[in-house]
C-alpha positions in Angstrom: 0.5 -0.2 -0.2 1.3 3.6 -1.3 2.2 5.9 1.6 -0.7 8.8 2.1 0.4 12.3 2.6 -1.9 13.8 5.4 1.7 15.8 6.1 1.2 18.1 3.7 0.9 22.2 4.8 -3.0 21.6 4.3 -3.3 18.7 6.5 -0.3 20.0 9.6 -2.6 23.1 9.6 -5.8 21.3 10.8 -4.1 19.4 12.9 -4.8 15.9 11.1 -3.8 12.9 12.5 -3.7 8.7 11.5 -4.6 6.8 13.1 -5.1 2.9 10.4 -5.4 2.8 7.0 -5.7 -0.3 4.7 -8.3 -2.8 3.0 -10.7 0.6 1.7 -10.8 1.7 5.7 -8.8 4.8 7.1 -9.7 6.3 10.4 -8.1 9.5 10.9 -8.6 12.1 13.5 -7.7 15.9 14.8 -7.7 17.2 18.0 -10.0 20.1 18.1 -9.7 23.4 20.1 -11.6 26.2 20.9 -8.6 28.8 19.7 -7.7 27.4 16.5 -11.4 25.3 15.5 -13.8 27.1 17.0 -16.3 29.8 14.8 -17.2 32.7 16.7 -20.8 30.7 17.7 -19.1 28.3 19.8 -18.5 25.6 18.3 -15.8 23.6 15.6 -16.3 25.9 12.2 -18.0 23.4 10.0 -15.3 23.0 7.3 -12.5 21.3 10.3 -15.2 18.1 10.0 -15.5 18.9 6.5 -11.6 18.5 5.3 -11.3 15.6 8.1 -13.8 13.6 6.4 -12.4 14.5 2.7 -9.0 13.0 3.6 -9.7 10.3 5.2 -12.5 9.4 2.3 -9.0 10.2 0.1 -7.2 8.0 2.0 -9.5 4.9 2.4 -9.5 5.0 -1.5 -5.9 5.5 -2.2 -5.2 2.5 0.0 -6.7 0.4 -2.8 -5.1 2.1 -5.4 -1.7 1.1 -6.7 0.8 3.8 -7.3 0.5 4.7 -10.8 -3.2 5.7 -9.7 -4.3 9.3 -8.0 -8.0 10.0 -6.7 -9.4 13.4 -6.6 -12.8 14.4 -4.9 -15.6 15.1 -7.1 -18.3 15.7 -4.7 -19.0 14.6 -1.1 -23.0 15.0 0.5 -22.3 16.3 4.3 -24.4 15.8 6.9 -23.7 17.6 10.5 -26.2 16.2 12.9 -24.3 17.6 16.4 -22.7 20.4 17.5 -18.5 19.9 18.1 -16.8 21.0 20.9 -13.3 20.9 22.1 -12.4 17.2 22.4 -11.0 13.9 20.1 -12.7 14.2 16.9 -12.4 10.4 14.9 -13.3 10.0 11.4 -13.8 6.5 10.1 -14.1 6.3 6.4 -15.0 3.3 4.2 -15.1 2.5 -0.1 -18.2 0.8 -1.1 -17.4 0.6 -4.4 -14.9 1.2 -6.3 -14.8 1.4 -10.4 -12.7 2.0 -13.1 -12.9 5.8 -13.1 -15.2 6.2 -9.9 -15.5 5.5 -6.7 -18.2 5.9 -3.3 -16.7 6.1 0.2 -18.7 6.9 3.2 -17.5 8.5 6.2 -18.6 8.7 10.1 -17.3 11.3 12.5 -17.7 10.4 16.1 -17.4 13.0 19.0 -16.8 11.8 22.7 -18.8 8.2 21.3 -21.0 10.9 20.0 -22.6 10.5 15.4 -21.5 14.0 15.6 -21.3 14.3 10.9 -21.7 11.8 7.6 -20.8 12.1 4.4 -21.0 10.4 1.4 -18.9 11.5 -1.4 -17.6 10.3 -4.9 -14.3 10.2 -5.9 -12.2 10.2 -9.2 -9.4 7.1 -9.8 -7.0 9.1 -12.7 -3.3 8.3 -13.7 -1.0 9.6 -11.6 0.9 12.8 -14.0 3.6 12.3 -15.4 7.1 13.3 -13.2 
């Protein structure tokens, strides 16, 4: 399985962490901090949870792809069920279907043993660009 680049600057700025990855599944987490992740409304900005899900979904898919194939998000339907507060936010992403050019992936986000968000997305699969 190829390495997954959760260490790019955007992921580092958010504080995304790889927990486990393989066989079409990926678990990532982030420690939500008021000073860094909260919106003026007193909860984590929705983009933090979305970014965690998008990254974990990509990690799940790339765990199935050979080195010569890449992927990119086409669309994600994201549902917010409860506010995200301070503490660890975990995302579990699983590939539902992988075709030749498109994959469908589910994600569930949990905080304090509670489902706070869910997502389903379609990702494009394409040849890696020449170096």
